[in-house]
N, C-alpha and C positions, 0 to 999 in steps of 0.2 A: 280063160277070159281074154277078150280082145285088148283090154287095157294093158295086158302084160307084153304084147308083141307089137302093137301099133303105136304110132306117135300119140302122145298124151299132152294135153294143153291145160294149164291152170291159169285162171283169170281172176285177179283180185282188184276190186275197185276201191280206192281210197278217196279221201276228201280232196286230195291234190293231184295224185297220179293214179293211172290204171296200170297195173303190173301184169305182165304175161310171161309164162315160162312154158317151154315145150321140151319134152324129153323124147328124143328120136334116136334109135340105135345106140342108146347109152350116152348120147351127147346132150348136155343141158344148154339151151339157148334162152336168153332173157331179153326183154325189152320193156321200156316205160313209155307211156304216152299220157299227156294231160287228160284228166277226167273231164267229162262234158256233162251238161245238164241232162241231156238225153243219154243215159248211161249206156244203152245198147249201141249207140253210135260210136262211143268211145271204145267199146269192146271190139266192134267190127274193124275200126280203124287200126287198133293195136294188133288185131289178129292178122290183118292183111300185111302190116308192116313186118310182123314177126315171120310169117311164112315166106314172104318174099326174100327176107334176109338170108334164109337157108335153103331157098329153092324147094320148098315143101308144098305139095299140092294140098289145098284145104280139104279136098275130098278124101285124102288118105288119113286124116285125123281119126283115131279110133276111140278117143275118150276126151270129154270136155268137162271140167269141174270149175265152178264159179263161186267166188265169195262176194256176196252182195250187201250193199248198205241201203237197199230200197226200203226194207221194213224199218230199219233204224231211223232213217231220215223222215219217214212218215210219222213215226212216234215223236221225234224231236220237234217237228214242224206242225204236229197235230193235223196232218194232211191225210186223214184216213177217210174211209167211206162212211156214208150215212148208215147208221146201224140201229136196230131195235134190240131190246133185251126183254126176255120173258123169264120170270122167276116166280118163286113160291109166294103166295099171299103173305104180306107182312115184311117182305124183304126187298121192296121196290127201291129203297134208298141205300142199299148196302154199298154200292159204288161211291156214293157221295159221302157216306159216313166214314168208310175206310177204317184206319187204325188211329189210335191216339198218339202214336209216336210222332215226334217233331224233330226236324233236322237240328234245331237248336232249342233245347228244353226251356231256355229263358226268353225266347222270342215269342211273345204272345200275339204278334201280328202275322205269324206264319199263315200263309194261305194254302189250302189243299189243292192238289192238281185238278185241272178241269176234268170232270167225269167223262169217260170215253163215250158214254151214251147219255145225252141230256134227259132230264126227268120226263119230258113230254113223250119220249120214245121208250120209256121203261114201263113194262106191263107185268101184271101178276095174274096168276090163275090159282083157284082153290085146289090143293093137293098137299099131301104130306107123307114122306117116307121117314121111318125112324132111323136112328143112328146105327141100328143093326140090320137095316135093309128091308124090314117088313113094311107093308103098306098100312099106314094109319088112317089116311083120308084118300079115297080113290080120286083120280083125276076127273075134274069136271069138264067133260068133253064139250058140253054145250057152251061153256065159257070160252073154250079154245076156238070153237067155230065162230063165235061172236067176234073174238079177237082177230081171226083170219080176215073177216070182212074189213076191219079197220086197216090191217097191214096191207091188204091188197090195194087199197087206195092211197096208202101213204107213200111218200117219196123216200124210200129206203132201198139200199142195195144188199143188205145183209142182216141176218137175225142170229143173235146169240141166245142160247137156252141154257140156263144154269139154275137148277132146282136144288133145294136143300137135301143133303145126303145122297145126291145122285151117284156118287162114287160107290155107294153100297148097292144101289139098285137103279138102273138107268131106264126102266120100263116107261116111266112117265115122260122123260125127255124124248125118248124115241117116238112115243105116241103123238106128242105135240108136233114134232116135225112131220109125221105122217099126215096129220089132219091139215096142217098148213099147206102141205104139198097137194093134197087132194082138193083143196080150195084154191089152187092156182096162185099161191103166194110165191111168185117166181123170183127168188133171191138165193144167195148162198147161205148155208147154215153152219153153225158151229155149236156143238153140244159139249157141255163141260165134262160129261162122262167119256167123251172121246179125247178132248183137248187136254184135260187135266183131272183125271179121276182121283183127286186127293183132297185131304181135309183143308180147312181154313176157308170159310165162306167168301170173305172179301177177296183174297188172292185168287181163288178158283174162279170167281165171277169176273174179276178184272181181267185175268188171263184169257178167259173164254171170250169176253167182249172185245178185247184187243185183237184176238185171232180173227174174230168175225169182221172187225173194222179193217183189218189188213188184207183179208182174202181178195177182195176185188182189186186192190192196189197191186198185190203181188201177181195175181192172175194176169193182169194187164201187162205188167212188165215182162214176166216170163214168156207170155204169148208173143209180145213184140220181139224179144230177144231170140226166141226159137224161130220166128219167121225170118229174121235177119240172118241168122246162122244158116238156115236152110237155103236162102237165096244166095248166100256166099259159097255154098257147096258143101257145108258140113252135113254128113249123113248120120252121125251117131247121136244118141240121146244126150240131153243136157243134164248135168248133175249139179246139185247145190250143197254148199257147206252149211251145216247146222251150228248152233251155238255150243253144242256139246262136243264139238270136235270131230263129228262124223259126217260122211257124205250120204245124201239121200237123193232120190230121183227128183226131177223138176215137178213131176206130177204130185208127189207127196208134199213138196215144198209149197205148192199152190194151195193145198188143203190145210197145211199147218204152218203158215208163215211166221207165227209167233216163235217158232223154233229156230228162226234164222236171224234173230235180232243182233247177235254177236258173230255173224257169219265170217266176216273178214278177219277180225282179231283172233277168233278161234283157230283159223287156219294158220296164223302166225305162231301161235303157241304149239300147235302140232308140229310145224316145221322146226321150231326151236328144240322141242323135245327130241326129235329124231336126230338132229345135229349133235345134241349133247350126248345121246347114246353112242354115236360114232366115236365120241371122245372118251367113252367109258365114264361118263358123269351122269348120275341118275337124279341128283338133287340140284335144281337150278331155278333161278328167277329169270323170267323172260321179260325183255324190254323192247317194245316195238315203237319206235319214234319215227313218225312220218312227217308230212308237211303241216298237219293240222293238230294232231294230238299224240299222246304217248300212252300206250296200253301196257300194263304190267300184270304178270301172273306168276304163280308158283307151281313148280313141278316137283313132286316128292316120290321117290322110288320109281322114277320113270313114268309117272302118271300125272297128268295135269289135274289140279284141284278142281273139283266140281262143286258148284253151289246151286241152291234152289231159292236163293234170296238175293237176286240181283236187281238193282234199280236201273231202268233204262229211261233216260229223261227224268221224269218225276214219278214213274210208275214201277211199283215192285212186281216184277214178272216172276211167276213161281214155276218156271220150267227148268229143266236141267241145263245148265250152262257152265262152261269153263269159267272159273272165278277170275274175272278180269276187272282191274281197276283202271279207270281212264282219267287222265288230267289233260288240261288244255295247254300242252307244251309240245310244239312241233317246229320244224324248221321255218315255217311261215308265221309263227306266233309273233304278234306285234308287241314291241316294248313301248312303254309310256310312263309318264310321271303323273302320279295322282295328286289330288288336292292337298294332301299332307306332305308333298314333296318327296314321296317315296317311289323308288323304281319298281315298276310292275311289268310282268311279261304274260301276255295272253289274258283270258282265253281266246280273244279275238285273233283271227288268222287272216293273212293276206291271200291264202289259198294259192291257186295256180294262175289266176287271172284277176288282178294284175300280178300277184305274187310279190316276193321281196323286191326291194329296190334293185338288187343285182340282176334280176331277170330282165331288166330293160323293157318292161311292158307298161310302164306308167306308175308302178308302185312308188309311193313317197313316204312310207312310214317304216321306221327301223324294225328289223326282225332278227330272229336268232341266226338265220343264215347269213345275213349281212354282218352280224357281229363276228361270226367265224371268219368271214373274208377279211375283215379289218385286223384280226389277230393272226392272219397268215396261215390259217388252217385249211383254207380252200384256195385252189388255184383259179384266179379270175380269168385265166386264158383258156381253161379247159373244162370247167364244171358245168357249162351249159352245152347241151347237145346240138343246139342250132347255131352255135358259134356267135352268139350275140356278144358284142364287146361290153365288158363290165366297166362302168364309170365309177372308179374308186373315189374320185374327187367328189362326185355327187353323194355317194354313201357317207363320206366323211362330213360333208356339209350338213346333211340331214341329221346325222348322229350328234353333231355339235349343236345344232339348233334345237332339236327336240329332247335331247337327253343330257349331253355334257354340260352345256351352258346352264340350264335350269338347276342342275345338281352341283355345279361348281367343280367339276372334275374334268380330266382329260378325255379325249375321244377313246383312247385305248382302255382307260379305266372304265368308261361307260360300257364299252363292248364287253369287257370281262364281267362287269356287273350284270349284264343281260344274261350271259352264260351261267353265272352263279345263281341268279334268281330262278332260272329255268331248272338248274340242277337241284336246287332245294325243293322245288315242287315235285320233281321226279323221285327224289330221295324219300319224301313223305309217302308217295304212292308205293314205293317198294316196302316201306315199313308196314303199310296197311295190309299187304298180302303175305307178309312174313311174320313180323313181331306180333301184330294184332291177331294172327291166327295160331300163335304158339310156336313159331319156328324162328330159329336164330339165323339171320342172314350170313353170319360168318361161317356157317356150315354148308353154304350153297355157292354154286358158280353163278355167273351172270351171262346170259346169252343176249347180246344186243344186236338189233337188226332194224330194218327200215332205213330210209335214206339218211336220217340224222342220228339214229341210235349209236353207231360206232364213234361219232364225234364226242359224245358225252359219257360213254360207258366207263372209261378208265377213271375219270375224276369221281364219278358217283360211287364206283366200287371202292375206291380208296377211302372215301369218307365213311362208308358203311362197313369197312373192314372185310369186304367180300374178297376172298383170296384169288379168284380167277375169273377172267372175262373171256368169252368165246365170241368171235366175230365170224359167222358163217361165210363161206365163199360167195353165196348168193344173198348176202345180207340185205341188199337193197330191194329184193323181191322175194324174201323168204315166205311171206304169206301165200304167194302164188305157188311156190314150190310145195308148201305144206298141203295144198289142195291135192297134190299128186301122190303124196305118201300117206294120206289119211285113209283109214278104213271106212267101209260102209257101216253105219251104226243106226240101230233102231232101239229106242228105249221104251220099255213097258212098265207100268206101275199101277198100283191100286191101293188106296188106303184101306186098312182093315184094323181099326183101333180096338185092341183087346189087351187085357192084362197078360203079360208075357207067360205067367205060370199056367194060364189056361189054353195057350196056343199049342196045338199038337203038331208033331212032326208031319202027320198026314195032311193037315190043313196047309202048311207051308209047301209041302211037296206038290200038292195038287195045284196051287197057284203058280208055282214055278213051272210046272209041266205045261200048263196052258200058255204061259208067256213064251216058253221055248218053242212050243208048237207054232204059235203065231209068228215068232221071229224067224224060224226056219222056213216057213212058207213065204215070207217076204223076201228073204235072201235068195231062196231058190228061184223066185219069180224074176230076179235080177241076174240070173245066170251064174250065181256064186256057187262053187262046188262045195260039197259037204266037208272036205278036208280043209277048206278055208273058213269054215264057220266055227265060232266059239260063243259061249253064252256065260255071262258074268252075273251072278246072283248077289243080291244084297237086301238088307232090311233096315228100316229106320227105327231106332229105339230111343227111348228116353226114360228117365226116372219118373215114376208115377207122380203126378202133380206138376211136372215141368211143362213149359209151353212149347219148347222146341226140342228137336231131336238130332241125333247123329246117325249117319249112314254107315253101316257095318257090313263088310264083305262076308259072304257065306262060303265056307270051305267047299271044295269040289266033292262030288260023290253023293251018296244017298243021304237024305235028311233023316237023322235019327236023334235019340236023346243026347248022344255025345255031341252031335253037331250043334244042338241048342245050347249046350254048356260052353262050347267054344265061342259061339256068337256072343253069349253073355260076357265071357271073359274079355273078348275083344272090345266090347262096349265100354267096360270099366277102364281099360287102358286108354282108349280113345278119349274118354271123358276127362281123364286125368291130364293127358297131354294138352287138350284144348282149353280146359278151365282150371287146371292146377289142383284138382281134387277128384276123388271118387269114393263112393260108399257102397261096398258090396253087400251090405245088409238091406239096402232099400229095394223095394220091388220095382221091376221094370214094366214098361208098357210098349207093345208093338204098335207102330203107327202106319207104316207103309211097306209094302213088298215090291221089290224091283227086280227087273232082269234087263240086261243089255245084250242085244243080239249083234254080234260083230262079224262082218265079212272082211277078211284081211286082204290087203292088196300087195302086190309084189313091189319090193323096194328097189329104187333105181341105184345104179352104181355111180357114186359121186366121186370116185377116185380120180385125182388130178394127174394128168400126164406131165412129167417134168419138162419144163421148157427146153427145147433143143439148143437154143443159143446161149443159155446161161448155166453156169456150173456153181455159182456162188451167189449169196444174198446181195453182195455189193454190186453185182452186175445188174440188179433190178433198180438201182438208184437212177432216177431221171433228172434230179436237180437237188440243190441244197437251198433251202429257203429260210428266211428269218421269221421265226414263229414265237409268239408271246406265251410264256409259261410263268405263272405266279408273279406277274408284274415285271418280268424280265424277258428280253428278246434273246433267243438262242438259235444258233445256226443248226438247222434240222434237216436231215436227209429225207427226201421224198421218194417213196418206192412205187413202182408200177406193180400192182398186185398180180396182174396176169403173168408177170415174169418172175415172181418169187418161187424159188424151187422148194418143193415139199421137204419135210423133215430137216429143216434148218431153223436157226434162231437169229434174232436180231435184238439190239438193245436201244431203248429210248434215250433221248426223245426221237420220235420218228412219226412221219405221216405216210399212210398207205393209201394210195389212190386206186379206185377202180371206177367203172362206168356208172355204177348205181349208188355208191356210198364212199365215204372217206373215213378212215380209222385214225384216231389220235392215240399215240403211245407216249405217255408222259415220261419225263426224265427218271432214270433209275429203274424203270420197268423193263422186263424182258418179254419177248414174244417168240413163240414157236409156230411154224407153219406145218400142219399135219398132212397126212397123205390125202385128205379130202379137201385141202385148200383152206380149212378153217385157220384163223389166227387165234392162238390161245395165249393170252397175256397174263403173266404172273404179276399180281399186285403186291408190291413189297410193302411191309408195315412201316 
């Protein structure tokens, strides 16, 4: 494959910065550029800056992968396309009714999210398919033709079709699309039997409607980006990161944009998983703290945790996503004092324009970045790439006016308070993905990345008794690197709700065979050789009578009665770990059959070359700075990360500076630099 031998570029767009990484002849080069409202322009600006820095011709690039926030932003801002929904008679208001779950069970004023499709654009047709897939009521094609006349004159860009039990039999959904197309209803279409052929009417309809609403948005963005890349001289196809941690072609992403809602954060988890594996650590919690937010996730046995119950904005999207929990804590998060005279941090962010006060672009509200500057953890003379002079006096004045004076504390105490409040928010997020999922964080490492993650990681790990923190060499742009080490992945699924004891090995084998055939065809079309393909099978099971299920991996090899017994045993073990109990006497129920088609990519060599001019860690010290720790100032050595020799150790307190991030090592902690340039910090109890 060309991606193995030619220069590869990963591009990740965040709320504050756009990160780019190129791997060329084994050398990794990175750059950051401020994100822009027109994201494609920021991408091109960063790409030109990156290629010029290493004298690389853009036309020589052989692979481009992109992590995008376009779909996410459209959901958060409700800036999607005008969409119509067609469903079964009697189910017009499924989107509005939703579920009875409330974020706060005692809040009777809770409002449900705005339906993706308003009621006047929701239509029904007479038809009915049973839960076993047989046709109970044939499709009323005359009604569909009448509806086609309405839709043709309506101001809509997309149509979602979600019929009852369509995951068992999609014939009616397919026929509706055919009739509308025959009557020249020229819009994009999303069928639930294609988007999400799984149970739960509300989630399936919502996900299908959301996909339909995002298709014109994503199609426009990808079209613009591909045009700009072509004009710049890029000759290879564009690839997009999915929420499940796998790469897909831009063509597929245009058709299934709902699968890209966690595109950027998923790439970060993939990158963190890869770095942890290089350190021989298979169980880690990942923490990606950028300028706007902090994303945390859990990796167990070298595999990111997958969830199909992720809320994006206010909407429960039911596609396969890496289980990522996000809190509004980033370097640009604004600190403020509320009406009860309590210090708060976020979720509002200063972004990149104007940014924190220290950016010198007109920002006048205290942020986490400014707090770190006041505590001596950031160097005001070097942390801005455009050499803007940092006005420390202005930062102190604003902290005094807006935080210290109202709270009756010193400026330094206020700055430390900002850090502590942000850390508490991130600690809660780490507990959500670990303790609340049945995992003990004391048995995991912590991989911290993003521009701000390494500033906070050691303090958070110490509080949660996490024994080890890993700071990757490319921590500031790890999501962009993650794009280049991620495999091509296509997920196939179909709900088949049946009592487990009546499910035959033949039935499962037939379903898996069809999925594998489809997956192999897709990977083959992308030029992936058979020896790079693998297929991972799983089933969703639950105890009869339960409302939700667990996904259980299926052993390799032929499906037989012994295989079914192994699956059943694995389910009981998984249920006990997740919920604390299991009952082997209770009957089970099959819910969904799944297959993941994976095309592996060649891993880059990230081994660091020992700096020629340095033979000891002490040679990397660039200055000694007064830094605040636990209410006291301590003289702290500051290291140039690029000059730290691999396979050496250092003792805290210490600050490690590089171009994209800064690492804080607290007093009494020790750190080792491994052969890949990662800083591995031991958190002493």
